[in-house]
KOLFI-82487 format. One record per residue (C-alpha): residue in three letters; x, y negated, z. Coordinates in steps of 0.001 Angstrom, whole numbers, plus 500000, padded with zeros to 6 digits. Layout:
BEGIN
alaXYZ...
This chain:
BEGIN
met710034116779866729ala707446115754869311leu709623112821870355thr709906111715866715asn706138111708866223leu705674109834869468tyr708258107266868316arg706412106721865022gln703072106286866789leu704586103688869125leu705987101740866135leu702578101820864436leu700885100547867589leu703444097753867909phe702908096758864260leu699116096689864651phe699500094705867858phe701746092210866022ile699239091822863196gly696449091345865662phe698572088832867504leu699087086841864317glu695422087024863408gly694644085718866814phe696154082432865688arg693981082319862565pro690882080133862862glu687506081732862680ile686422079207860047val688443077723857179asn686611074649855902ile686595073435852337gly684512070592850897ala682981069815847502ile681670066623845854phe679165066938842991ser676085065258841594leu673794068167842285pro670960067074839948ser673362067260836964ile673765070422834889asn677319071076836018gly676447070083839580arg673636072642839824val675685075404838178ala678776074660840273asp676818074634843538ile675376078102842872ala678683079534841662met680757078129844552arg678358079454847189ala678410082858845497ala682212082818845571val682278081915849281asp679867084764850017asp682069087201848070val685233086035849859asn683584086504853253ser681866089784852425gln685208091240851271lys686877089898854490phe689498088502852127leu690937086118854769gly690912088686857554asn688418090385859825asn687785087339861970thr688250084486859465lys685580083161857157leu685459080504854504ala682929077666854928leu681823075314852160ser680428071830852712val678896070222849585his678288066482849309asp675756065254846733ser676989062046845104glu673618061470843384phe675207059997840219asn676481057079842319thr680159056203842435phe679896054422845763val678075057343847385ala680661059723845957ile683508057696847499leu681778057662850859gly681233061394850604gly684899061854849848leu685856059837852927gln683490061943855007leu685023065182853741met688518063800854334glu687500063006857900gln686447066584858491asp688986069366858937asn688820070577855358val691954072234854009ala690943071484850404ile688239069640848489ile686679070883845243gly685724067994843014pro684835065259842463gln682783065767839343val683905062665837438ser687330061154836824glu686749057591838023ile686024058895841535ala688940061309841273his691329058422840596ile690292056748843854leu690090059795846111ser693385061181844770his695250058378846510leu693621059434849799ala694462063061849066asn698110062109848527glu698248060304851861leu696323062902853875gln697944065855852055lys694666067536851259pro694623069308847867met691762068388845525leu690775070859842825ser688401069905840014phe687175071694836912thr685049068808835586ala687130065655836241leu689341066230833214asp690919062861832410pro694447063747831134ser696002060977833249leu694962062837836432ser697581065485835670ser700374062937835984leu703000062898838727gln701089060030840345tyr698500062503841648pro700406065534842947tyr697501066671845176phe694948066595842372ile694814069878840477gln692643070518837393thr691552074147837313ser690122074077833764pro691656072756830502asn691708068961830657asp690605066651827861leu694075066484826335phe693609070051825114gln690024069439824020met691098066406821997thr693989068375820498ala691479070989819370ile689286068287817805ala692309066708816067asp693271070103814651met689732070589813316ile689706067143811719ser693047067805810045his691974071315808994phe688936070019807118gly690963067277805424phe689452064270807191his691703061283807828asn689683058622809628val687178059140812411val684798057035814471val684551057697818202val681393056991820189tyr681947057111823945thr680829055665827247asp683215053205828833asp684465055115831876asp687807056505832999glu687245060025831768arg686034059079828269arg688699056394827815gly691439058846828745gly690088061446826342val689779058942823483ala693347057731824077ser694554061327823858leu692537061869820678gly694160058815819095asp697627060137819907glu696888063612818570leu695354062249815357ala698377060032814777glu700634063086814889arg698543064545812042arg698567061330809967cys694940060660810895ala693475057769812862ile690505056423814775ser689134053737812469tyr686491052425814888lys685560052843818553ala681883052429819427val681955051696823146leu678780052021825230ser678064051084828834pro679062053643831491gly676668056358832520asn673202056210830998ser672776052455831319ser672947051507827610thr669630050553826080asp668337051976822814ala668920048599821193glu672584048591822218ile673048052112820875arg671383051217817562ile673655048202817142gln676719050415817463leu675263053027815120leu674526050362812504lys678106049151812764ile679242052707812116met676994052946809055ala678640049838807633arg682100051422807855glu683894053918805646ser684301056914807919arg681497059459808214val683294061663810751ile681965060860814230val683274062236817515leu680755061904820343his682348061936823812ser679718061306826461tyr677505062758829180ala674766065194828240val671833062820828723met673541059963826918gly674824062203824143leu671348063516823327arg669978059959823246ile672685058911820795leu672020061875818504lys668287061248818553leu668685057566817624ala671263058472814949asn668746060889813464glu666169058076813261leu668742056066811285lys669310059061808961met672850059519810212leu672539063282810611glu672000063942806932glu674330065285804266gly677680063506804138tyr678029062989807896val680170065009810284trp679338065031814000ile681674066584816552ala680366066628820116thr682635067445823019thr681853070214825529trp678786068454826933leu676638069751824058ser677618073400824531thr676912072950828245val673373071810827450leu672823074732825072asp674139077282827579ser672401076007830710thr669273074147829586pro668469075259826026ser664834074247826471val665874070578826454val666818070800822754ala664583073689821760asn662621071645819210glu665245068979818425thr666342069782814879tyr668589066737814695ile671497068638816250glu671614071021813263gly675054071136811667thr676800069527814636leu680138070926815765thr680918071323819448leu683389073026821766arg683094075360824730pro685896076288827148his686973079805826233thr686759082463828930cys688039085982828390asp685628088872828259ser685926091258831224asn683899093636833376ala683975091148836260lys682562088427834034arg679790090683832719glu678917091748836266phe678704088138837387leu676504087281834389ser674147090084835424arg673999088607838965trp673415085069837755lys669690085311837231thr669268086426840835leu671664083807842158ser669975080958840269asn666415082273840507gly666259081671836744ser666384077911837275ile669413077270835062gly671707079158832712leu675358079873833382asn678001077914831475pro681837078221831538tyr682137075524834209gly680159077799836548leu682816080462836018tyr685541077906836703ala683681076851839895tyr683662080459841090asp687357080910840268thr688304077629841947val686931078852845279trp688975082031844873ile692088079981844019val691721078196847372ala690977081429849224asp693981083202847701ala696284080288848566val694946080154852154lys695516083883852563arg699137083569851435phe699442080500853678phe698489082641856677glu700762085484855574gln703696083070855517gly702961082097859106gly701098078918858294asn698872077322860873ile695918075060860092ser696382071874862078phe695681068213861563ser697381065126862985asp696642061441863120asn697947059295860294pro700089056462861734tyr699005054079858996leu695333054456859994asn695648054079863781ser695315050318863520phe691934050766861765gly690370052520864739glu688428049463865859gly685294048502864020gly682562050482862350leu684630052180859664asn686534054415862140leu689237055118859518ser691493056439862259ala689358059579862222leu690960060490858872ser693603063050859749thr696534064516857835phe696607068226857073asp700004069343858386gly700199072341856055gly698827070497853047asp702070070377851084gln702661074094851607leu699085074927850585arg699389072764847453glu702525074643846418leu700793077961847008ile697842076852844867leu700206075940842001gln701889079355842395thr698587081156841864asn698863084203839640met695646086161839547thr692830087215837246gly689404085671837663leu686132085485835790thr687669083069833269gly690756085222832661lys694327084769833787ile694680082023836420ala698034080290836697phe699516076817836354asp702435075555834296ser705155073112835292his702797070195834556ser700132071572836941ser697883072424833993val696205075774833494val698119078202831288phe696674079303827949pro694012076579827508ala691554077589824793phe688144076626823381asp685378078306821426leu684487076297818318leu680746076260817698asn678461075188814876ile674790074517815665val672770076601813196asn669044077233813647met669242075514817025lys671743078076818288pro675520077869818672lys677292079922816006gln680944080824816600ile683174079574813761gly686484080291815461tyr688745079535818383trp691382077020819315ser694248077715821685asn697300075743822628tyr699280078846821709ser698319079355818055gly695925076570817057leu692829077387814994ser691990081043814494val689128083438813906met690752085898816345arg690250085671820103pro693112083854821851asp693701086701824298ile694523088932821286leu696894086351819826tyr698774085966823099gly700326089381822430lys701695088243819047pro704341085655818093ala702924082133817979asn702132080967814445arg701025077357813956ser701623077285810183ser698868075686808098ser698212078950806240asn697434080635809564gln694883078023810657lys691524079541809734leu687856079061810614tyr684645080645809445met682261078782807131val680500075760808617val676926074648807942trp677119070851807937pro674345068288808478gly671938068444805578asn672140072264805589thr675112072359803204thr678236074510803319thr680245072097801179val682804070281803308pro681816066577803342arg684241064036801952gly684235062372805351trp684040058787804114val682089056479801851phe682553052956800626pro681304050490803223gln677634049635802892asn678224045909803018gly677791045134799320arg681426044103798914lys683508045486796075leu687025046666796710arg689546043995795773phe692597045319793947gly695499042982793309val697070043045789840pro700455041378789188asn700185038500786706arg703441039228784894phe705417036803782778ser707419039512781006phe707262043242780232lys703539042896779586pro703039046328778003phe702937047626781597val700087045414782805tyr698480042211781524lys695207040324781372glu693750039550778003glu693339035849777363asn689868034339777776thr688471037652779052ser688263039476782353his689734042640780817phe693028044052782052asp695115046375779930gly698510047992779703tyr700143051268780580cys699469051055784332met695867049912783913glu695021052743781541val696449055295783983phe694326053733786748arg691114053841784697his691658057480783725ala692294058426787379val689236056536788659asn687056058289786079leu688085061647787555leu686873060771791052pro683674062586792061tyr682077059311793171pro681765055760791829val684227053146793044pro682969049547793153tyr686025047368792581glu687242044144791086phe690672042990790010val692345039971791543leu695261038364789693phe698352037863791791gly700885035327790530asp700817032235788325gly701969033921785125gln704932031546784807glu707273034056786423asn706993037612787653pro705365037647791120ser706985039040794248tyr705824042583794760phe706725042419798450glu704203039614798893leu701620041616796957ile702107044612799271asn701934042381802341lys698524041120801244ile697280044710801495ser698662045201804983ser697079041889806068asn693688043089804731glu693469040341802107leu693406043042799432asp692194046632799481gly694902047826797117ala697288046949794315ile697333048317790774gly700339047957788530asp704001048774788091ile704663049091791821ala707744051029792878ile707362053401795811val710173052414798174thr710735053083801852asn709952049684803353arg706676049513801408thr705491052954802523lys705717051754806125ile702832049308805675val700673050795802883asp699791054196801468phe700813055091797926thr699312057562795527gln701237060326793868pro703739058711791423tyr702340058509787907thr705750057897786321glu709347058337787356ser711578055373787984gly714936054465789430leu717552051760789294val720093051783786455val722871049459785282val722746047746781871ala725945046270780465pro727279044908777139ser729023047347774840arg732310047225772915lys733453048966769731val735029052387769901glu738054053189767701his737772056452765796gly740573058890766600thr742703061095764378trp740495064097764966ala737168062365764427phe736326064819761649leu735970067569764283arg733377065695766339pro730216066686764407phe730464070272765741thr731039071536769241pro733948073971769713thr731486076837770016met729845075851766737trp733210075738764981ala734158079168766340val730864080801765369thr730952079281761871val734499080497761145phe733792083952762560leu730606084336760536ser732348083262757311leu735020085928757816phe732388088488758734val730457087735755534gly733715088079753562phe734282091496755132val730704092638754423val730907091558750766trp734252093383750434val732686096567751823leu729788096295749377glu731905095364746326his735344096912746544gln734265100284745053ile732594098780742016asn734314095412741594glu737901095140740370glu738252091703741997phe737896093280745454ser740370096134744856gly744125096444744789ser746755096856747446val745926096627751125lys747538093219751377lys745598091937748407gln742325093197749848phe742965091447753201val743737088214751390thr740581088634749336ile738454089038752475phe739883085883754101ser739884083756750985phe736383084765749930gly734921084144753396leu736512080754753945ser736172079478750372ser732492080375750320met732057077700753015phe732749075168750268phe731197077103747371ala734755077546745984his735030081349745928arg736442082756742647glu735325086356743052asn732081087374741389thr729712089848742979ile728391092735740908gly726358094877743264thr722791094021744236leu723455094202747977gly726495091952747707arg724578089344745769ile721757089338748325val724177088850751220leu726039086114749365leu722804084332748456ile721657084219752073trp725093083117753289leu725272080314750723phe721889079056751918val723229078961755489val726373077207754272leu724283074616752450ile722421073728755664ile725613073617757736asn727468071459755222ser724564069029754896ser724297068669758687tyr728050068240759054thr728148065575756359ala725283063613757883ser726754063759761391leu730245062767760253ser728843059898758210ser727009058644761286ile730166058840763370leu732356057044760844thr729960054429759491ile727659053447762401glu729186051052764937gln729991052942768105leu729695051148771417ala731100051879774847pro730604049912778046ser733254048001779885ile731475048858783201arg731149052512784153gly728385052443786788ile727096050921790006glu730208051971791936ser732627050071789709leu730215047141789461ala729856046815793239met733640046763793693thr734081043742791417asn733203040122792087asp731130039857788906arg727651038398788959ile724752040815788664gly721345040085787171phe718042041430788507gln714399041061787546thr712521038364789420gly710039039868791886ser711424043406791819phe712882045353794736ser716321045599793086gln717447042385794810tyr716625043873798220tyr718401047121797382leu721556045420796100ser721872043057799038glu720613045205801910glu721581048728800884leu724765048111798866asn725823044990800833ile726426042943797704ala726630039223798461lys723473037340797507ser725631034690795836arg726499037279793177leu722837038026792358val721177036125789522pro717362036283789035leu716228036797785430gly712654036652784242ser712390038174780748pro714142040470778235gln715382037414776349glu716981036080779515tyr718564039508780004ala720142039376776541asp721295035761776841ala722861036308780260leu724736039419779133thr725849037880775851thr727141034631777320gly728800036371780246arg726578034684782804val726228038139784347ala728442041176783883ala725548043619784170ile721870043873785052val720352046237787603asp716703047095786998glu714258049975786964arg714546052432784111pro711100051826782498tyr711881048106782118val715386048848780839glu714157051318778235leu711697048729776948phe714479046115776867leu716935048350775002ala714322049214772405asn714716045682771058tyr718294044793772052cys720782047325770738asn724013045602771771phe723580046796775348gln723321050153777001ile722728052028780244val725986052881781964gly726587055385784702arg723930057433786379glu720555056495787781phe721510055740791373thr718046055730792991lys715130058087792549ser711602056810792963gly708400056365791033trp705501054025790419gly702211054442792237phe699075052570793233ala699071051060796730phe696155051136799190arg695601050291802831arg697025052600805456glu694916055719805993ser692747054895802995pro691113058125801783leu691088056658798282ala694870057131798112val694484060889798613asp691710061272796037met693550059129793493ser696672061256794009thr694653064358793198ala693314062668790066ile696831061647788962leu698060065225789402asn695134066356787250leu696114063857784548ser699702065081784672glu698756068749784372asn696524068005781383arg699295065952779670val697109062852779701leu699835060851781452glu702304061801778734asn699913060705776015ile699310057356777717arg703043056816778060met703620057607774389lys700890055160773459trp702294052206775394leu705975052874775915his707104054885772886thr710371053246771871thr713252053889769508ala716498055297770812cys718703052344769929gly719194051625773580ala720513055068774335asn724200055444775032pro725706055786771548gly729174056273772903thr728360059928773391thr727276061199769953asn725026064218770008gln727208066940768520leu725697069762766496gln725612072866768644tyr725385076573768047lys721806076630769296asn720778074222766518phe721647076891763896lys721022079996765920gly718080081032763763leu720067080784760518phe722944082753762003ile720604085497763155ile719029085766759696cys722459085970758072gly723632088567760594ile720551090730760035ala721040090519756256cys724694091576756545gly723917094399758941gly721044095638756812ala723082095588753631val725938097537755240leu723480100103756611ile721873100631753213tyr725319100870751611leu726435103511754105cys723328105589753460met723916105429749689ile727633106279749936leu726943109140752304his724432110581749857lys726982110364747041phe729672111950749211ile727472114913750065lys726729115427746374tyr730392115061745520ala731442117461748247ala728977120052746992asn730432119912743486glu733957120121744844gly733050123112746995ser731724125142744076asp735069124800742277ser737327125643745184glu737947129253746209ala739187128360749635gly736473125857750206ser738973123210751001val736381120470750601ser733486122366752147phe731688121243755315ser733228124105757218ser736559122241757209ser737835120460760261val736378117063761281ser739610115201760592val739830116616757082arg736261115657756339ile736799112108757620gln739903111727755484arg738084113021752441phe735174110617753166leu737471107601753511ser739304108565750347phe735964108906748633val734851105473749820asp738125103862748761glu738065105457745305lys736726103433742429glu733326104476741237asp734457104706737570glu737389106898738527leu735131109097740592lys732662109514737759glu735487110318735308arg736964112924737649leu733601114576738210lys732978114609734450arg736371116232733868lys735734118835736532arg732378119623735025ala733931120095731569glu736661122365732914ser734058124473734654gln732034124892731476ser735173125849729489leu736192128400732074gly732717129888731994arg732808130395728195thr736246132078728389cys735049134536731004gly732017135334728879glu734141136259725864
């Protein structure tokens, strides 16, 4: 036992000696550098937070008993050149990693040096999305980059229903990269940047230059403005916009994280500036934790109350710990901090630059990998990186400035989008990016209103919107201009006027005729004038087809349309069984059944009192059939005596009168009106022939026939008017015409020798066309839906396009169906059922009375109710079948016999 304990103690001493031996190779100081503009808000906060993190790492002896972390901070003083020189100086020193730089344009330059010298650079403020590309493997962003911020802004814009935005930004690498990302994210949501107001980099733009850009914005449609700038520049822009009354009701301002940084760290700067009221802004989201609260309580001491803490201070603290944790694991894996000369720089040793002093960190690649493998919890929450070297779970607080203070209206995370729940709660649930799950609290907008602004206005340049109207040669009920006036009318124009009147704002517009009126204009050319900005929109009978939707936006369709085939008709010979065609088979079956049923009901009601309904069983069956069927033609010979029978017969004869009249009218129509049937059966059979096909000049049917159905253009014949349609079909110039259904219905209303054949082989509709991303298209669609729900569209259509049915396909006569007479049949059935029920009640009453009389005369009670069920049923059926006169006579005889017997007994 003693030997075992001694053995264990020796092993422990050897292990401690080995650890001490390894630590002997660790340097006493591990150097890291940092580049920031220390006078800036983020520079001051980061400097305090990083030094606090270094102190905590050293006080906890995190890197070992004899190893400390040392931080060297270079102040770039808002100067790009000074920042680059500072970066070179830090690269020259034996720093294992560099935190910073603060801005992206410097990061782009120094990242190339970091790649060559293998020194990791970590930044939480240089957030240009392009810096996360494979081009810069040694540059690591330790906070969510601007791609995520712009995604959050795009989600907000889409959530509130805005479609076009204006972006105001300073022309530097970081802002350009963010704006490019915003444009991409908006495009995915069918939104767009309508104007970019670009200002000089930094704070160099004059007030006059800013005002010029703001005035340009005022002259445009969009009232949603995204402000992506530095804090000082952003506040200047907002102040000048307020002077121009651009922070009043109707405007939407979304500032990026710079505004929340100002409010968190230097609230006194905007303490009395009411112009930021109603502005939306974002703040990087950091999870709540005890460590974070403890650090917040230390902050006042650390900063001496000189500046408030913002999320980038927390990221600065965590970034130091990311480096420290990676260095610790680097040592544990046997890594050794050493630097070697770069062979490419040896030739630059002569001269004043002394570039040969820049050395390569031999363990830089290993340290970079360890940094990317970080998996720890810091003040900001979980710290880890994904496969794209971006932080996991990027999230933002969404803030609304109310009473000069940021009010939380929700959160955005890359995991679940917009939400009123904290992202760290949602991470434990399945991701849900559905639109119904995207929620925010109420926003107070500029002008102290809670009503969501429309987000756009008509440009304040005094110009009316120019809407093209086709100057048609034919089919003028759809759209036309009255002669010698400026008034436009027709079906399409009336729909447009009703929709415009429903808009919650006035629309200044004027109509511009398109076409010479000698032939129908090309609608493709009309649409192209919108895409080329010659027109703001087009109003008329414009079909919504795929190639047009690629260049303009359409409203909701206000009428259905589709291509159909019109062909000449030929006479139809009437067949042998034409007399059966007025009724459907079901109607024939129901009519025959009901006639027999009525015959049976009348027999039940009459056979006991009416000699004509009595006799042998065979005779009674014949009577039922003959009476029922002959009553269909009012040819029944039997007379009804009973009241119930007469009522049933009267109702049935009324039904028969209606059925016979309808049958006669339908058969007359079939036999006397000329029936037509097409020689062409549809588009399929037409396409397979070599016949010529007519189409309306200017319509999209030519494109569809040639491009979609691959019909040779030599077979297509342009036609300009209904009269040309009729002439071409009559003379055989074309075998058929392909056109949209509304035109065809109007044509067939006046030309009855032609008809639609086959099915409608395209489905589309007519709508009003506007420029791409025009908000007017959305509002007009809402108005059209309102008109449809209130049946206004139907009334307008009936007013302008109500036509006779002569153009309908007469080859398929509308047969009379059971449902057309269902009501009459129900009435007749109820009458029959009611009469039978009343009859049964009456006969049952008589039977009970009869049975009572029989029982009093029978000693054995053979007819009493105590008899068996079968006997009683037989007696009842015999009673029902017996003639009423015979029954009365027998009862009278029984009564007389009883009285005679009584007198004999008395004597």
